[in-house]
BASEZA-988531 format. One record per residue (C-alpha): residue in three letters; x, y, z. Coordinates in steps of 0.2 Angstrom, whole numbers, plus 5000, padded with zeros to 4 digits. Each point is the difference from the previous one (the first is absolute). Layout:
BASEZA-988531
ALAXYZ ...
***
This chain:
BASEZA-988531
MET481254094925 LEU499550175002 GLN501750035009 ALA501049944985 LEU499150124991 ARG500450145012 ARG501849955000 LYS500050004981 HIS499250164998 HIS501250075015 SER501649924990 GLY499450084985 TRP499650165005 HIS501950015008 THR500649934983 SER499250154991 LYS500950125013 VAL501649944997 ALA499750014981 ALA499550195001 ILE501650045012 VAL501249894989 PHE499350114983 LEU500350175010 ALA501649945007 ALA500449964982 MET499350174992 ALA501250095013 GLU501549894994 LEU499650054982 SER499850185003 THR501950015006 GLN500749924984 PRO500750124988 ALA500149974981 GLY501249874996 GLY500449965019 LEU499749905015 PRO498850045014 VAL500750095014 LEU499049885011 TRP499249854999 PRO498549995012 ALA498949894992 ASN501049855005 ALA500350025018 VAL498250065002 LEU499349834993 ALA501349905010 GLY499650105016 LEU498249994998 LEU500049804998 LEU501149995016 ARG498850105009 GLN498549904994 PRO500649814998 ALA498449944995 LEU500250104984 GLY501549904994 ARG499149904988 PRO500449964982 VAL498750114994 VAL500750145007 TRP501550024987 PRO499149994983 MET498850145009 ALA501750105006 GLY500849974982 ALA498250064991 VAL500150155012 LEU501850044995 LEU499549994981 LEU498650105002 ALA500950155009 ALA501449994986 SER498850014987 ALA499250155009 TRP501750074999 ASN500349964981 VAL501449895003 PRO500549894986 ALA499149825000 LEU501949925001 LEU500750105014 ALA498250005009 LEU500449795000 VAL501749995005 TYR499850135014 GLY498349915004 PHE501049835001 ALA501450085010 ASN498950095012 LEU499049825005 ALA501649905001 SER500850135010 ALA498650025011 PHE499749805003 VAL501849965005 CYS499850145014 TRP498349935005 ARG500649825001 LEU501650045009 LEU499050105014 ALA498549885000 GLN501149865006 PRO499549935017 ASP501650035008 ALA500150194993 ALA499950135014 PRO498250045002 ASN500350185002 LEU501350145001 ARG500150005019 GLN501549864999 PRO501750044996 ARG500249864987 ALA498550064991 VAL500750164993 ALA501449874992 GLN498749894993 VAL499050134993 LEU501750094992 ALA500449834993 ALA498449984993 CYS500050174992 ILE501849974994 ALA499349824991 ALA498450094993 ALA501050144992 ALA501249884993 THR498649914993 HIS499450154992 THR501650044993 ILE500349824993 ALA498249984991 ALA500150184992 GLY501950024999 PRO500249944981 PHE498550114995 LEU500850155008 LEU501649964993 TRP499349994983 LEU499050185003 ALA501950065005 ALA500949954985 ASP499950174992 ALA500850095015 PRO501849925001 GLY500749995017 SER498350005009 GLN499549825000 ALA500849975018 SER499250165007 VAL498349964994 ILE500149835008 ILE500750075017 HIS498750144999 GLY498649864997 PHE500649905014 LEU500350145013 GLY498250084996 GLN499349835003 LEU500949985015 LEU499650175007 GLY498249974995 TYR500049845011 CYS500950085014 ALA499250155002 LEU498049934998 LEU500149835007 PRO500450055018 PRO498350145000 ILE499049864995 LEU500649865011 THR500050105015 LEU498350074998 PRO499049965017 VAL498849864999 PRO498250074999 ALA498949985015 SER498749865001 ARG498250064998 ASN499549905013 ARG501050085012 ARG498950075015 ARG500950175003 THR500850114987 PRO501550085008 PRO499850184999 ARG501050124989 THR501550095008 GLN500350174996 PRO502050004993 ARG501150055016 PRO501350154997 GLU501549905003 THR499549924982 VAL500050144990 PRO501950055000 PRO500649854991 PHE498850044985 VAL500550185001 CYS501849954999 LEU499749884985 LEU499150154990 ALA501450105005 GLY501349884992 LEU499049974984 THR499750194998 LEU502050015001 CYS500249894986 PHE499050114989 LEU500850155006 VAL502049945000 GLY500049874987 GLY501449894995 PRO500649825004 GLY499950045019 ILE498150015000 LEU499949825006 VAL501050065017 PHE498650125004 PRO498449875003 ILE500849875006 PRO500350075019 PRO498250065001 LEU499549814995 LEU501149935012 TYR499150125012 CYS498249954994 ALA500549805004 LEU500450065017 ALA498450095002 TYR498649914990 ARG499349824997 GLN500849904987 HIS498750024986 ILE500050195002 THR501950014999 ALA499849884983 TRP498850104994 LEU501150175002 ALA501549914992 LEU499049964985 LEU499550175000 SER501850075000 VAL500649884987 LEU498650054988 THR500450195004 ILE501849994997 THR500049884986 LEU498750074988 GLY500650185005 ALA501749984995 THR499549904985 TYR498950134992 GLY501150155006 TRP498950075015 ILE501749975009 PRO501650054995 PHE501149854998 GLY501550054990 ASP499849934982 THR498249945003 PRO499749824999 ASP499149934986 PRO499349844998 ALA500250004981 GLY501950005002 THR500850185001 ALA500749975017 PRO499649835004 TRP501249985013 ASP499450145010 MET498349924999 ALA500949845007 SER500750105014 LEU498450075004 GLN499049845002 LEU501449945010 GLY499850135012 ALA498249994999 LEU500249825005 LEU500950055015 LEU498750125004 ALA498749875000 LEU500949865011 ALA500750115012 PRO498450055010 LEU499349814997 ILE501649935009 MET499850125015 SER498249985002 CYS500349814998 ALA501250005014 LEU499050115010 ALA498449884997 ALA501149855004 ARG500550085017 SER498250055004 ASP499449844996 THR501349935012 ILE499650115014 ALA498049984998 ALA500449815001 LEU501150015016 ASN498750105008 ARG498549884994 ALA501049865009 LEU500250105015 ASP498250055001 HIS499349854994 ASP499849825009 THR501149874988 LEU498749865005 THR498350094997 GLU500550154990 ALA499050095013 LEU500750175008 SER501249975013 ARG499550055018 GLN501150164999 ALA499350054983 PHE498349965005 LEU500050115017 ARG500950144990 GLY498650004987 ALA498749995012 GLN500750155009 GLU500050104984 ARG498149954997 LEU499450055016 GLN501050174999 ASP499250044983 PRO498750145000 ALA499349954984 LEU499349855008 LEU498250075004 ARG499349845005 GLY501449945011 THR500949855000 GLY499649815004 LEU501349885007 LEU499849814999 MET500949875010 LEU500049814993 ASP500649845007 ILE499949834992 ASP498949885010 HIS501049845007 PHE501650054991 LYS501149915013 ARG498949824997 LEU500350024982 ASN501850025001 ASP500249855012 THR498849904989 TYR500650034984 GLY501950085002 HIS500650174998 ALA500250004980 ALA498149985000 GLY499950155013 ASP500950104988 GLN498949954985 VAL498550035011 LEU500750185004 GLN500450034981 ALA498349954996 PHE499150115012 ALA500950154997 GLN499649984980 THR498149995006 ILE500150155009 ARG501050114988 ALA498749954986 ALA498550055012 ILE500750175005 ARG499950154993 PRO501750104991 GLN500150135013 ASP499949875014 LEU501549965011 PHE500349805003 GLY501649965010 ARG500649875011 ILE500050035018 GLY500949835006 GLY499849824998 GLU498149964995 GLU499450195003 PHE499750124988 GLY499250184999 ILE499250104987 VAL499850205000 LEU498450064992 PRO500150194996 ASP498550114995 THR498849875008 GLY498550025011 PRO499749885015 GLU498649904990 GLU501049984985 VAL501549935012 ALA498849875007 HIS499549964982 ILE501749974994 ALA500649915015 GLU498549894998 ARG500349964982 LEU501949955003 ARG499649885013 ALA498749914987 ARG501350014987 VAL501149915011 ALA498949865006 GLU499549974982 ALA501750004992 LEU501049825000 THR501949985001 THR500849854990 CYS501749955010 THR501349884994 GLU499949935018 SER498249975001 ALA499049874989 GLU498350115002 PRO500150194997 ILE499950105017 ARG498550125004 ILE500350135014 THR499250135009 VAL500750175007 SER499450115015 ILE499950194997 GLY500050145012 ALA499450174993 VAL500150175005 HIS499750184993 ASP500850155003 SER498950145005 ARG501050164998 ALA498950085014 ASN500849875012 GLY501850044994 GLU500549815002 THR501949974999 LEU500549854989 HIS500749925014 SER498250015009 LEU499249944983 LEU501149854998 SER499649955019 TYR498150034997 ALA499949884983 ASP501349875010 GLN498849995015 ALA498449984986 MET501049864991 TYR500349915018 ARG498250025002 ALA499649934984 LYS501249855004 HIS499249965017 GLY498250024993 GLY500249864988 ARG501350054986 ASN499550034982 ARG499250165004 VAL500250205002 CYS499850095015 PHE499950214999 HIS500850105014 ASN499950194999 ALA500450145012 ARG498449975011 HIS500349815000 ARG498349974994 LYS499949814991 HIS499650024983 PRO498749904991 HIS501149894990 ALA500949955018 
***
């Protein structure tokens, strides 16, 4: 019951944060709405849909009345007429709901690191913008009835403004990194910006500055190359936020006359087709770096998957022999590990007899269960690899000799207590493991080959001593009390 109350309180706190963010987005939207015209950007819809996609647990029915009330509150604070506020509020909610439902489907791409994800997000944005236009279109036409010839431009401007808002705001929200768990044992140290990451941002600032200095319809050319440069240099979410910054700078700057743009686009209708042209260009400005960053992210994920397949054993998901030895050598040469490094060699007892009794399929299941047990018991910084057959190795960086012995004994006990359920066996199988341990003393200057030999010798002493035990071998060949 206490956990249920905590979950309810936690959910309520998140809902309140969503309400506050949507209110601020609606106020920002209304601040770009000139008298008698439409807002230049429509951020509230995209923000609401993006937050619900980031926090699936918030997608409850109560969220939508809350969002509607927040939108009406913002309109009231901005002195928007009641009828206009109701029409826009309903259209905004319908638009955000369509976008959320389309991208919350189980078959939708989970992130923007897949090529098909960009197409799915763009399709959802078009559907959401069309929904808003259909819901509010008749009312907009009624408002534009006194301006002959402007009805079509009002509809097009409203649709493109919605589409631009979604395409510019959704990617930054969807690509935000997942917050680190509070239960993580170690927090990665903050790294200083590398020198090579500065030029792309400087180039983007220069491109945006040229927009203000030069002006004219060609302003959209200036920030596109720097944004593509940023897509090559930065992570995807940083590129998305920089693209949003560029869209806001150009769209608002050209609309309010800060950037010379020929006949200044006026959402009220003085130069509506110029405004539509600007919105289409800004849409390209938002999509071009997104498409490139998505392609680069997909390539990076493919390379990472290939590297993982090369560096990991397919059966147990432990490090392969080559990857384990490479990582062990790096740990031994790391001067920051002041307490030295421990090395364990583990061999499953009577594994050949198990294979002969239950078959190789059961043996594979035992290896998988054994690997899961070990991975659950070691530290995040430890290396766990399969040396060959039923023999495994563990590297314990920055660990003293006594701690190495304690970890080895704890692992032995965990394996002895675990039960493995196999389809080939009517009863669960219990296994044991023999462990040889060695500690690298920097004063002795032992090589990796020597340490592996010492650990292997200690492991065979554990085998000959009755199995299911730990033997410790150091440079002086003294027997450890756990042996």
